[in-house]
N, C-alpha and C positions, 0 to 999 in steps of 0.2 A: 410758156410763161413769158411775162413781159413787164417792164417797169412802167410806172405812171409818172408823167411830168406835167406840172402846171406852171405856166409862165405868165405873170402879170394878170392872173384871172380875177375878174371883178364881176359882181352881180349887184345890179341896182334895179329896184322895183319902181314902177310908175309912182310918181309923187316924190321921188328923190331919195327914198330910204335905201341905204347901201348895206347889203347883207354880208358881202365879202369884198375886201378892198385890196387890189393888186397883190394877189397871193402867188408866191413862188414856192413850189413844193416838189420834191423828188422822192418817189417811192422806188427803191431799188428792186431789180428783178428778184423775186422770191422773198421779199421782205414783208414782215407783218408790221404795218404802221398804223398807229391809233391816233385818231383826231379826238381830242378831249377838250371840254370847256363847258361853261354853264349854258343854260337855255338862252338862245338868242345870240350865241357867239359866232354862228355861221358854219358850224361843222357839218350839219346835215345838208345845208345848201351846197357846200363843196362836194360832198358825196353825190348828191343828185346831179350836179353839173358834170362830174366825171362819168356818171351813168347815162347822161343824156336826157334826164327827166326835167332838168332845168337848163335853160339856154344862158350861156355866159354872155354878159354884156360886153366884156372886153377880155383880151388875153387868148392864150392857146392851151389846149389840152392834148397831150399825146399819150398813147398806150402802145408800148412796144415800138416806140419811135414813129408811129403813124399818127398823123394829125387827125383827131376824131372830133374836133370842136364842133363841126357842123353835121356830124353823122347821127343818124337815128340810133336809139339804144340797141336795136337788134343787130346793128352793123359794127358794134364796138367790141365784140368778143369778150363780154363781161357777164358775170352772173351775180345777182343781188339777193341778199337775205335781209328781210325787213323785220321791223319790230313786231308786226303782226305776222302770223304764220302764213296767211294768204293761201291756205290749202282749199282745194275744191271738195266740198263736203260729200258730194255724190260719188267721188272717185276713191278707189282703194289707195293705200300707201304706194304700191307699185305704179298705179296709173298716175298718181300725182307726180312721182319722181320722173316718170317717162314722158310726161306731157310735152315739155319743151323740145325733147328730141323728136317726138312725132311731128310737131309743127315744122321742124327742120327736115322732115322726110328722111330721117336716119333709118337704115335697114333694121327690120325687126330683130334679127339676131344680135346686132350690135347694141340695140336698146336693151335687150334682155341681159346681155353680158354686163353692160355698165350698171344697170340697176342692181343686179345680183352682187356684183363686186362692191358697190357702194353700200348696199344694205349690210353686207358682212362687215365692212369697215366701221359702220355706225351702230352695229348691234341691232339692226332692224329686220334681220332675215325672217324671224318668226312673226313679224307684224305686216308683212307685205299684202296680205289679203284683208286687213282691217281698214275701216274707214276712219277719218279723223276724229269723229265723236267717241270712238272707242279707245282713244289714246290719251295719255297724260300730257301735261304741258311740255315736259322735257322731251317726250317722244315726238310730239308735233314739231318741236323746234329741230329735232334731228332729221325729221322728214324734209323740212324746209331746207336744211343744210344739204341733205342728200340730193334734192332737186337741183341745187346749184352745182354740186360736185359732179353729177353725171354729165353736165354740159362740157366738162373739161375746158373751162374758159382760160383766157390769158390772165384774168384777174378776178378776184372776189371783192365785192363791195358789200359791207355789212352795216346796217343802220340800227344800232341799239338792239341786237337780236335777243338779248337776255333780259330786257327790262320787264317783260311780262311774267317772268318766272319768280317763284318765291326764293328766299335767301339761300336755302340749302341747294336748290336746283341750279341757281346762278353759279354757285361755287363749282358744282359738278360739271356744268356745261362749259364753264370757263376753262377748266382743265381739259375737257374733251376737245374743245376747239383748238387749244394750244397744241395738244398732242397731234391732232389732225393736220395742223399746219406743218409741224415738224416732219410729218410723213409725206405730205403732198408738195410742200415748198412752193405753193402758188402765191403769187403776189396778192397781198390782201390789204385793203384800206378799210379800217374798222372805225365806226363812230360810237362814242359813248359819252355820257356825262359823269360816269362813275370813275373817279381817278384810281380806285383800287383795281378795276378791270384793266385800265390803261397800263398801269405800271407792272402788273403781273403777267400780262399777255404779250406786250409789244416788244419788238426789236428796238423800235424808236417811237417816241411819243411827240405829237405836235399839239402844243397847248394854244388854244385860240381864245380870243376875247374881242367882242365887238367887231367881228369880221376881219381881224388882223392876227397874224401869227406872232405869238409872244416868244416861244422858244421851241426848238425842235432838237431833240437829243435822246440819248439812251435814258431809260428810266432812272438809273442810278445817278446820272449827271443832273437830271431835273431835281432829284431829291437832295443831293449833296451841294449843288451849285446853281440854284435858281437865279435867273437873270434879273428878276424884279420881285416886288412884294406880291404881285398877283400870282405869279407862278409859285412862290414860296408858300402862300396861303392855300393854293388850290391843290398842290401835290403834298400828300401826307395826311394821315388820319390818326389822331386828331390833328388839326391844322397847326402850323408853326405859330408859336407865341411871338408877338412883336410889341416893342415898347420904345418910345423915344427917350434917348439918354444923352446926357452931357459927357463929352469926352474930355478928360483931364489927365494931367500927368502928376505923379507924386512918387518921390524916391526912385526916379528913373523908370517907373512903370506907368503904363497907360491904363486908365480905369474908365468904365462906363457907369455913370451914376444915374439912378432913376428912383424917385420917391425916397424911401429910407434905405435903399439898397445900393450896393456898389460891387461890380464885378470886374475883375482884372481882365484885360484884353491881352492875351499872350502875343509875343513877338511873331510866332508862327501864323497867327490869324492876321496880323498886320502885314506880314509878308505876302499873304494871299490877297490882301485888300489894300494895296498901296494908296488907293484914293482916300483912305481914312486919314492919312497923315496930314493932308491939307486941312481937314476939318479939325484935327488936333491943334495945328498951328494957329488956327483962327479961334480956338476955344469954342468950336461949334457943337452942334448936336448931330446925332446919328440914330438911325433906327436899328435896334438890336433885335435879331431873330434867334429864338431858341426853340429847338424842336422838343416836344413833350418827352420823347424818349431819351433826350440828353439831360434830363433832370431825374435825380434819384433821392430817396430818403437818405440823409446824411449818415444814418446809422449803418448803412451798408457801404459807405465810401470812406474807409479809414484814411486819415491824413488829409482830408479836404481842408484847405486853408480858409481863413475868414473872407477872402476876396473871391471865393467860389461858392459861397453860401447865400441862400435866401431864407430869411427868418419870416415866416408867414403864418397865418391862421387859415386852416382848411375850411372852405365853405361847403364842399360836398366830396364825399369819397365813394367811388363805385367799384366794389370788388368784383372782378370778372373771372376769377379763377386763375388764369395764367398771368394776370396783371391787375393792378389797381389804378384806376384813373382818378386823379384828384383835381379839384378845381379850387382856385384861390385868386386873390388879387394882389398885385405888387404895387398898387397905388389906387386911388379913388377912380373907379370906372375902368380899370385896366385888368381884365381877367386873364388868367394864365391857366394852363392845363399841364399836368405831368403824368407820365406813365411810370408807375413805381413797381417795385418788386411785389409779388403777391404776399410776401412775408411781412410787409410793412404793417405797423399797428396804428397808423394815422387814422383819425376819425374826424368827422365834421365837428367844427367848433373848437378843435384843439390846435394849439401852436405846434409848429414843426419846423425843423431846419432841413432844407433841401439843398443838395449839392448839384451844382451845374457843371457839366463838362465844358469848361471854357475854351478848350481847344477846338470845339465845334460851333463856336459863335458865328452867326451870320451878320453882316453889316450892310445897311442900305442907306442910300442918300435920302434924307428926309423930304427933299423937294420933289425929286423926280421919281422916287421909289425904286430906282435902279440899284442893282448890287454894286457896291464899291469894288472896283477892279483895278 
């Protein structure tokens, strides 16, 4: 196993388009790090540069402390799993898994041992004689994983390996890949646009936008303490609600007022966000972030004060069994979403009082979009 290090890595294409800009990134030995971001954020380009499929315009790439920036893919001791399964249709499962080892002239006995062990690990032992056309999508993806695992590489590179699977299979394969990593502990760099995959699978997540790294941290930190509005909106489903509010003081308390609503900003929140105090002194505005799961039907929050409530009319209610998602506006053109108890009786078109967990408010600078720290 080996860590992966990128120092000042840049990728510019002819014509001046910059896909990745001066990226510094460290993947620890044995870590599962996920690169996540919207289309065009540069995450796949980063993976391809680490794998040697794209040439870095500038910077240095190291795997296991070895400079591989100029090396061919076959010399980097990595194994890749792609979005497409890329299996040879005329070969059996066993032959597909063994193909890379044969090219490396690995002894036949060693190939057989690795293929059999990996097939057992992935639940493919009964499928070794089948060809890809006789396999389901999930089975094909496991074969693609197996082909990478038998290589016993220093690192795995995975480019959206689950995106071709249906929703149920994605959940299943997500769990299988995570369990597999816990057993193998091979350094893994994984790319996805799905933030749910990112936060459920990763040791750490790197959020990218327009070729730059926005935040690199543990999933819980990205969720609880996003550095800016982009990360706040990208991590979490449904996305964080945001609204521009005026900061005022009354009766020794700080309030965030927007539309017809006013929420108290507790001292504990201000202590975590000292940058808000200068905005208060200037009588300025702040962007308030509220996660949908931090809003509840006031009926189930006894003792909620008036400065913790939103009185709104529900536009849409979506009962999902374990929860009810409701949509409403807190001002003209300012949509909000809340995740309520499945016991709620709210329905579209009805007024309702919703209690906000004000201890979990997020505050952002309205100009830069950065979290107030």
